[in-house]
C-alpha positions as CSV (number, residue, x, y, z in Angstrom):
1,M,-0.1,-0.2,0.3
2,N,1.0,3.4,-0.8
3,H,2.3,5.9,1.8
4,F,-0.7,8.3,0.9
5,S,-3.1,5.5,1.5
6,D,-1.9,4.8,4.7
7,K,-2.6,8.3,5.9
8,V,-5.9,8.2,4.3
9,N,-6.7,5.2,6.3
10,L,-5.8,6.5,9.3
11,I,-7.9,10.0,9.3
12,W,-10.8,7.8,8.4
13,D,-10.0,5.5,11.2
14,I,-9.9,8.5,13.6
15,A,-13.5,9.6,12.2
16,D,-15.0,6.6,12.5
17,T,-13.8,7.0,16.5
18,L,-15.0,10.1,16.8
19,R,-18.3,10.3,14.6
20,G,-20.3,9.1,17.5
21,P,-22.9,11.9,17.5
22,Y,-22.2,13.0,14.0
23,R,-24.5,12.6,11.2
24,P,-23.1,12.5,7.7
25,P,-23.9,15.7,7.0
26,E,-22.1,16.7,10.1
27,Y,-19.1,15.1,9.0
28,R,-17.1,18.1,7.5
29,K,-17.3,19.9,10.9
30,V,-14.8,17.3,12.1
31,M,-13.3,16.1,9.2
32,L,-11.8,19.0,7.9
33,P,-10.1,20.0,11.0
34,M,-8.7,16.5,11.4
35,T,-7.5,16.5,7.6
36,V,-5.8,19.9,8.4
37,L,-4.4,18.4,11.8
38,R,-3.3,15.3,10.2
39,R,-1.3,17.3,7.1
40,L,0.3,19.6,9.9
41,D,1.4,16.3,11.9
42,C,3.2,15.2,8.7
43,V,4.8,18.3,8.0
44,L,6.1,18.6,11.6
45,E,6.9,14.6,12.0
46,P,10.9,15.3,10.3
47,T,11.7,17.9,12.8
48,K,9.9,17.0,15.5
49,H,12.9,15.9,17.7
50,H,14.5,19.5,17.1
51,I,11.6,21.2,18.3
52,L,11.4,19.0,21.7
53,E,15.3,19.6,21.9
54,T,14.8,23.3,21.4
55,Q,11.9,23.7,23.9
56,K,13.9,21.5,26.5
57,K,17.5,23.4,25.9
58,W,15.6,26.6,26.9
59,N,13.8,25.3,29.9
60,N,10.4,25.1,28.2
61,K,10.6,29.2,27.3
62,A,11.7,28.9,24.1
63,A,10.9,31.8,21.9
64,D,8.5,31.4,18.9
65,A,11.4,32.1,16.4
66,L,13.7,29.4,17.8
67,L,11.2,26.9,17.6
68,R,9.6,27.6,13.9
69,K,13.8,27.5,13.1
70,A,13.6,23.9,14.9
71,A,10.5,23.1,13.1
72,R,11.9,24.8,9.7
73,Q,8.2,25.6,9.2
74,S,6.3,28.8,9.9
75,F,4.6,26.7,12.8
76,Y,5.4,24.2,15.5
77,N,3.8,21.8,18.1
78,T,6.0,21.2,21.5
79,S,4.0,18.3,22.4
80,R,5.5,15.1,22.8
81,L,2.1,13.5,20.9
82,D,1.7,12.8,17.3
83,F,-1.1,11.5,15.2
84,E,0.1,7.9,15.9
85,R,0.1,8.4,19.8
86,L,-3.4,9.8,19.6
87,K,-4.7,7.5,18.0
88,G,-3.1,4.7,20.3
89,D,-4.7,6.0,23.5
90,S,-8.5,5.7,22.5
91,N,-9.7,5.7,25.9
92,N,-8.1,9.6,26.5
93,I,-8.1,10.9,22.7
94,A,-10.6,13.8,23.4
95,P,-8.4,15.6,26.2
96,N,-5.0,14.5,24.4
97,L,-6.3,15.7,21.4
98,L,-7.2,19.1,23.0
99,K,-3.8,19.1,24.6
100,Y,-2.1,18.6,21.4
101,I,-3.9,21.3,19.5
102,R,-2.9,23.9,22.1
103,S,0.3,22.7,21.8
104,F,1.0,24.2,18.2
105,S,2.1,27.7,17.5
106,P,-0.5,30.5,18.0
107,N,-0.8,30.8,14.3
108,V,-2.1,27.1,14.0
109,R,-4.2,27.4,17.2
110,A,-5.9,30.4,15.7
111,I,-7.0,27.8,12.6
112,F,-8.5,25.8,15.3
113,E,-10.3,28.4,16.6
114,Y,-11.7,29.7,13.2
115,F,-13.3,26.2,12.6
116,G,-14.5,26.0,16.3
117,F,-12.9,22.5,16.6
118,D,-13.2,22.6,20.5
119,D,-17.1,23.3,20.5
120,Q,-17.6,20.2,18.3
121,R,-15.2,18.1,20.4
122,R,-17.4,19.4,23.5
123,Q,-20.3,17.9,21.9
124,A,-19.1,14.6,20.9
């Protein structure tokens, strides 16, 4: 199976776990933010250890610019969690997902605020 298909399957597996209270027309309220989240997770994967090391080196007070430089992107995530770890702890997926999203840089958190994703998570 190609790498893209693996990612698509992972997203749908998570969607199946989360969709409980949603009817098919409402899936977009969760699927679009989850797709964006997964893409951001994939982009940061190669530099995740650099981000965590930078945060550790500066005693968890690393400046935004240092963390962006470590990520080699205009955003970062300081959580030790990633999509695989989120999926692996299905009993705690809601609080872990929220913690993971809150560990992104402010520019990414703003995207999820725009989506109203936290409101959707509370309804689930």
